[in-house]
C-alpha positions as CSV (number, residue, x, y, z in Angstrom):
1,M,-8.0,21.0,-11.4
2,K,-5.4,20.8,-8.7
3,A,-6.8,22.2,-5.5
4,E,-5.2,25.5,-4.5
5,Y,-3.2,25.6,-1.3
6,R,-4.7,27.8,1.4
7,K,-2.4,30.5,2.6
8,D,-3.6,30.1,6.2
9,C,-2.6,26.4,6.3
10,L,0.0,25.8,9.1
11,Q,1.4,22.7,7.3
12,R,2.3,24.6,4.2
13,D,5.4,26.1,5.7
14,S,6.1,23.6,8.5
15,V,9.5,22.0,9.1
16,E,7.8,18.6,9.1
17,R,6.9,19.0,5.4
18,E,10.4,20.2,4.4
19,G,11.8,16.8,5.2
20,Y,9.8,15.4,2.3
21,A,10.8,18.1,-0.2
22,G,12.1,16.6,-3.4
23,A,11.3,13.0,-2.5
24,P,10.4,11.1,-5.7
25,S,6.7,10.1,-6.1
26,V,6.0,6.4,-6.3
27,G,3.6,6.8,-9.2
28,T,5.8,8.7,-11.7
29,R,6.6,5.9,-14.0
30,D,5.3,6.1,-17.5
31,N,2.4,3.6,-18.0
32,R,4.4,1.8,-20.8
33,E,6.8,0.7,-18.1
34,R,4.1,-1.1,-16.1
35,D,3.7,-4.8,-16.3
36,N,0.3,-6.3,-17.2
37,A,-0.6,-7.2,-13.6
38,T,0.1,-3.6,-12.5
39,Q,-2.0,-2.2,-15.3
40,E,-4.9,-4.5,-14.6
41,L,-4.8,-3.6,-10.9
42,L,-4.8,0.1,-11.8
43,R,-7.7,-0.4,-14.2
44,E,-9.7,-2.1,-11.5
45,I,-9.0,0.8,-9.1
46,L,-10.0,3.4,-11.7
47,R,-13.2,1.6,-12.9
48,G,-16.2,3.9,-12.7
49,R,-18.2,1.8,-10.3
50,N,-15.2,1.5,-7.9
51,L,-14.7,5.3,-7.9
52,L,-18.4,5.9,-7.5
53,E,-18.5,3.5,-4.5
54,A,-15.4,5.3,-3.1
55,M,-17.0,8.7,-3.5
56,K,-20.2,7.4,-1.7
57,R,-18.2,6.1,1.2
58,V,-16.2,9.3,1.6
59,K,-19.5,11.2,1.6
60,G,-21.0,8.8,4.1
61,N,-18.0,9.1,6.4
62,K,-18.4,12.9,6.4
63,G,-15.3,14.4,8.0
64,A,-13.6,17.8,7.8
65,A,-12.2,19.5,4.7
66,G,-8.5,19.2,3.9
67,I,-6.2,22.1,3.0
68,D,-8.2,23.0,-0.1
69,G,-11.4,23.7,1.9
70,M,-13.5,21.3,-0.2
71,T,-16.3,19.6,1.8
72,V,-17.7,16.2,1.2
73,D,-20.9,17.8,-0.2
74,E,-18.7,19.4,-2.9
75,L,-17.1,16.1,-3.9
76,E,-19.8,14.8,-6.3
77,P,-20.1,18.0,-8.4
78,W,-16.3,18.2,-8.5
79,C,-16.1,14.6,-9.7
80,T,-18.7,15.3,-12.4
81,E,-16.6,18.2,-13.7
82,H,-13.1,16.8,-13.2
83,G,-13.4,13.1,-12.8
84,R,-12.0,12.1,-16.2
85,E,-9.0,14.4,-15.7
86,L,-8.4,12.9,-12.3
87,V,-8.5,9.3,-13.7
88,S,-6.1,10.4,-16.5
89,D,-3.7,12.0,-14.0
90,I,-3.6,8.8,-11.9
91,W,-3.2,6.6,-15.0
92,F,-0.3,8.6,-16.4
93,G,1.4,9.2,-13.0
94,R,0.7,12.9,-12.8
95,Y,-1.6,12.7,-9.7
96,K,0.0,14.2,-6.6
97,P,-1.8,14.0,-3.3
98,N,-2.0,17.3,-1.4
99,P,-0.4,17.8,2.0
100,V,-2.7,17.0,4.9
101,R,-4.3,19.7,7.0
102,R,-2.9,19.6,10.5
103,K,-5.3,19.7,13.5
104,E,-4.5,19.3,17.1
105,I,-7.1,17.8,19.4
106,P,-6.7,18.3,23.2
107,K,-6.2,15.1,25.2
108,A,-7.5,14.5,28.8
109,D,-3.9,14.4,30.1
110,G,-3.2,18.0,28.8
111,G,-1.3,16.9,25.7
112,V,-2.6,17.1,22.2
113,R,-3.3,14.5,19.5
114,K,-2.1,15.5,16.1
115,L,-4.4,14.7,13.2
116,G,-3.6,14.9,9.5
117,I,-6.7,15.6,7.4
118,P,-6.4,14.7,3.7
119,T,-8.5,16.5,1.1
120,V,-11.8,14.8,0.2
121,I,-10.3,14.0,-3.3
122,D,-7.3,12.3,-1.8
123,R,-9.6,10.4,0.6
124,M,-11.7,9.2,-2.4
125,V,-8.5,8.0,-4.2
126,Q,-7.3,6.2,-1.0
127,Q,-10.7,4.6,-0.6
128,A,-10.8,3.4,-4.2
129,I,-7.3,1.8,-3.7
130,A,-8.3,0.2,-0.4
131,Q,-11.5,-1.3,-2.0
132,V,-9.4,-3.2,-4.5
133,L,-6.4,-4.1,-2.4
134,Q,-8.1,-5.0,0.9
135,P,-9.9,-8.1,-0.3
136,M,-6.7,-9.3,-1.9
137,Y,-4.8,-9.1,1.4
138,E,-7.4,-9.8,4.1
139,G,-6.8,-13.5,4.0
140,T,-3.1,-13.1,4.9
141,F,-3.7,-11.5,8.2
142,Y,-3.6,-13.4,11.5
143,K,-7.0,-14.2,13.1
144,G,-5.9,-12.2,16.2
145,S,-4.9,-9.1,14.2
146,Y,-7.2,-6.2,14.8
147,G,-5.3,-3.1,13.7
148,Y,-6.6,-1.1,10.7
149,R,-9.0,-3.9,9.5
150,V,-12.5,-3.5,8.4
151,G,-15.0,-4.9,10.9
152,R,-12.3,-5.0,13.6
153,S,-11.9,-2.5,16.4
154,A,-9.8,-1.8,19.5
155,Q,-12.8,-2.8,21.6
156,Q,-12.8,-6.3,19.9
157,A,-9.1,-6.6,20.6
158,M,-9.7,-5.9,24.3
159,E,-12.6,-8.3,24.4
160,S,-10.2,-11.0,22.9
161,V,-7.7,-10.2,25.7
162,K,-10.4,-10.5,28.3
163,E,-11.4,-13.9,26.9
164,Y,-7.8,-15.1,27.0
165,A,-7.6,-13.9,30.6
166,E,-10.8,-15.8,31.5
167,K,-9.2,-19.0,30.0
168,G,-6.3,-18.5,32.5
169,Y,-3.7,-16.7,30.4
170,Q,-1.8,-14.1,32.4
171,E,0.5,-12.5,29.9
172,L,0.1,-11.2,26.4
173,I,3.3,-10.6,24.3
174,C,3.0,-8.2,21.4
175,K,5.2,-9.4,18.5
176,G,5.7,-8.1,15.0
177,W,5.3,-4.4,15.3
178,F,6.3,-2.5,12.2
179,L,9.3,-0.8,13.8
180,P,12.9,-0.6,12.5
181,S,13.9,-3.8,14.3
182,N,11.1,-5.6,12.4
183,T,10.2,-7.6,15.5
184,Y,9.7,-5.7,18.6
185,D,8.6,-7.1,21.9
186,C,6.3,-4.5,23.5
187,G,6.7,-6.3,26.8
188,S,4.1,-8.2,28.9
189,F,0.6,-7.1,29.4
190,V,-0.5,-8.5,32.7
191,V,-4.2,-9.2,33.1
192,N,-5.5,-8.8,36.6
């Protein structure tokens, strides 16, 4: 069931990946060690309708294949054949995500933007987890928080900045970045 690593994958032998060699997996505990709340959460993530919705969203988002070469069009037949085994592997802590496929996209300034492309199976698992966890945590975010939230975008964040500028505000201080210091002042953003 595990996707085979492609020999021509640059990430496979990269130094970047070596730093993670031997790191323990978060999901390796036996399911008998889980508390009831954790088991219920995992049951909700692994429910058939949730996984089906996750598969549909991954297919709808399209996207490139990961290191295993599987396309989004191959996901549904794969799930039909291997879905029960995937659920069992996740439940019993045997599931291991594949390394991401590295892709460099040229930037206008001459540099490159490094992308990591997960396999479609890993994207489906991530989507299934997000569908269960996101509604639980959405209410805890600040109204002015735009990063990595469904229905929010960088364009909306900039529109919010523009509205504050029109109200007379002249500086925007960014607080609470997830950096080692835990609170990081990114400086002032002066609106002209």
